[in-house]
PAPA-726415 format. One record per atom (N, C-alpha, C): residue in three letters; x negated, y negated, z negated. Coordinates in pm, whole numbers, plus 50000, padded with zeros to 5 digits. Atoms other than C-alpha are relative to their C-alpha. Layout:
ALAXYZ ...
//
This chain:
MET499124995450108 MET743509383674336 MET501135009250037 LYS498744990249970 LYS746109411374322 LYS501224995749919 VAL498785006250058 VAL749579397574257 VAL501215009950018 LEU498774991749973 LEU752739418274191 LEU501104991149982 ILE498825008049997 ILE755929401674292 ILE501155008749962 ILE498874990550032 ILE759109415774137 ILE501234991950006 ASP498665007349972 ASP762369403774271 ASP500965008650087 ASP499064991749927 ASP765499420374397 ASP500454994250136 ASP499755006449872 ASP765799396574695 ASP498815003450087 ASP500994994949904 ASP763909411374987 ASP499384988550065 GLY500465012249918 GLY763559377575155 GLY498944992349908 ILE500985005450096 ILE761869362474848 ILE498785006949984 ARG501284992250019 ARG759429390174815 ARG499134999850122 ILE500675001649873 ILE758499387675184 ILE499364987450013 ILE500455014249978 ILE758079350575201 ILE498784998649907 LEU501115002750091 LEU755999349674881 LEU498815010050021 SER501164992449957 SER753899378974984 SER499154993650116 LYS500735006249884 LYS753099363375314 LYS499194987449964 GLN500685012750042 GLN752229330075142 GLN498755004449924 LEU501144997250073 LEU749939346874903 LEU498915006850092 GLU501084993549919 GLU748229367875168 GLU499284988450092 ARG500645009849921 ARG747739335675379 ARG498934992149926 LEU501085006750088 LEU745869320775072 LEU498845010249974 GLY501064990450027 GLY743699352175073 GLY500165009649884 HIS499614992850114 HIS745309371474796 HIS500715013150051 GLU499224987249971 GLU746709407574790 GLU501275000649923 ALA498735001550070 ALA750359410174724 ALA500665015349998 ASP499324987150006 ASP752249441374609 ASP501504996049950 GLU498705004250024 GLU756069442074560 GLU500725010049926 ALA499124991950074 ALA758729456774339 ALA501394994050007 ASP498665006249992 ASP762479452074381 ASP500845000249870 ASP499375001050139 ASP763419455374007 ASP499015002449900 GLY500874999250113 GLY761889454573672 GLY499605014149974 GLU500374986550031 GLU761889492673635 GLU498915005650088 THR501104997149899 THR759809498073957 THR498844991549966 GLY501135008950032 GLY757689468573858 GLY499255004749863 LEU500694995550105 LEU756929483873522 LEU499175012650018 VAL500754989649953 VAL755859515873685 VAL498724995850064 LYS501155004249924 LYS753599497273911 LYS498994992549912 ILE500825005650106 ILE752129477073616 ILE499185011649926 LYS500864989150073 LYS751289508873427 LYS499095007350084 ASN500854991949906 ASN749759524973732 ASN498914992250083 ASN500905008549912 ASN747789496573894 ASN499454988549904 LYS500465011850067 LYS745729466673794 LYS500364988050084 TYR499575012749948 TYR747019432473866 TYR499394986949936 ASP500665012350051 ASP745569396973815 ASP501184990649956 LEU498805009650037 LEU749109380773799 LEU501315007150041 ILE498794994149972 ILE752659391873777 ILE501064987750020 ILE499055010649980 ILE755439370373926 ILE501335007450007 THR498574993449999 THR759109380373837 THR501194991649991 ASP498665006050000 ASP762549371473881 ASP500595003149853 LEU499314996950135 LEU764949372373571 LEU501085009250023 MET498694991949985 MET768209383973717 MET499825010350111 MET500124987649917 MET767719419173864 MET500745011249956 ASN499334988650016 ASN769359452373873 ASN498915008949927 ARG500744988750072 ARG768229483373671 ARG499194994949889 MET500675006650126 MET765839462373449 MET499694986450038 ASN500235014349966 ASN766039425073438 ASN498454996049950 GLY501275005950033 GLY763089401873402 GLY499704997249839 ASP500135001250155 ASP763699395973025 ASP499395012649940 GLU500264988050055 GLU763569432772955 GLU498505004150049 LEU501404997349946 LEU760409436873176 LEU498984992649914 LEU500955008750082 LEU758589408572999 LEU499935004549867 ARG500034994150143 ARG759479424172654 ARG499185013250020 ASN500724987349979 ASN757999457172779 ASN498484997250021 ILE501435001649972 ILE754709441872899 ILE499394987549913 LYS500555011550077 LYS754249414472638 LYS498635001449943 ASP501354997450065 ASP751139432072492 ASP499005002150102 ILE500924997949892 ILE749489435872834 ILE499454986150049 ASP500685013849982 ASP746929408272900 ASP499884998550155 ILE499765004949873 ILE748079398273254 ILE500824986649992 PRO499265011249997 PRO749339363373322 PRO501325002950061 LYS498644996949941 LYS753109364273391 LYS500704986250031 VAL499295012249954 VAL755179338473585 VAL501385004550028 VAL498644998749977 VAL758879336273591 VAL500454991750125 LEU499485007049892 LEU760369327473933 LEU501495001349996 THR498614997250028 THR763959320273883 THR500824989550074 GLY499165009049930 GLY766949304174054 GLY501014992949893 CYS499015006950112 CYS768599295873709 CYS499624986049978 ASN500325015550005 ASN768789258373669 ASN499874996549840 SER500025004650142 SER769119258273276 SER498625003749935 HIS501364998050049 HIS765579253473150 HIS500205004149848 ASP499874996650144 ASP766799256972783 ASP500375014149990 GLU499554985149999 GLU768509290572856 GLU498835008150022 ILE501144991249951 ILE765319304073027 ILE498984999349887 VAL500855002050099 VAL763099290872749 VAL500475009149886 LYS499444993250110 LYS765339307172489 LYS499985015550026 SER500044984949954 SER765389340572689 SER498575004550008 VAL501284993549974 VAL761729343772784 VAL498774991749935 GLY501075007450065 GLY759929317872576 GLY498985007949924 GLY501004990550061 GLY756629331972467 GLY499555012050068 LEU500204987849925 LEU756799360372701 LEU499354998250138 CYS500595002449867 CYS755539342873013 CYS499174987949991 ASP500895011550015 ASP752879317673081 ASP500424987650083 LYS499625011749915 LYS754689296773345 LYS501345004450049 ILE498744999949938 ILE758249291073482 ILE499984991350119 ILE499995008449871 ILE758759282273850 ILE501435001050045 TYR498615000449952 TYR762159273173981 TYR500035000750154 LYS499664996949862 LYS763549285174318 LYS500784987350042 PRO501094997149894 PRO763119270474580 PRO498664995649947 TRP501245002250054 TRP759459269474486 TRP499244992250108 LYS500955006149899 LYS756559249474661 LYS498775009349994 ILE501234990950002 ILE753499268974758 ILE498904993149926 LYS500865008150088 LYS751509242174576 LYS499995005149862 GLN499664995050141 GLN753009254274254 GLN499175013349978 ILE500624986350006 ILE751739290474324 ILE498474997350010 GLU501425001949979 GLU748349277674447 GLU499364994249866 LYS500585005350132 LYS747679257374116 LYS499925011649897 ILE500234989550106 ILE748509287973910 ILE498745009950043 LEU501194991649946 LEU746079308574127 LEU498704994149964 GLU501295007550010 GLU743449282474109 GLU499595000849846 SER500275000850134 SER743749280773725 SER499555013349952 LEU500484985750046 LEU743389319173695 LEU498645002750057 TRP501324999749943 TRP740429317573932 TRP498974994649914 GLU500935007550096 GLU738699293373709 GLU499835007949872 TYR500054991450135 TYR739479315073409 TYR499235012850021 CYS500624987349967 CYS738149346273573 CYS498464995950008 
//
């Protein structure tokens, strides 16, 4: 699977990319929502994983821009308020994962997508 990781934290992107590659998937990266949106329009992805709090275009705005694109979307966030996140992006994403994440959470999402394909 080809996964786009959108996060302004270089460390998060590098770690998650390496984890995905170890699992046999291809990872692409963007450091903000604006760059991510360009990549989404110009490439085919099987999954998008995005942070919410980013410069230039945050995750909320990105998700609103791609809501009609049929790609599973996962929010990876450090925000602790589940209610605030659901109010902000509820219905725009398929799953919310909180930082720090466990690779098993990502594996389960990928497995469910694999079964769907």
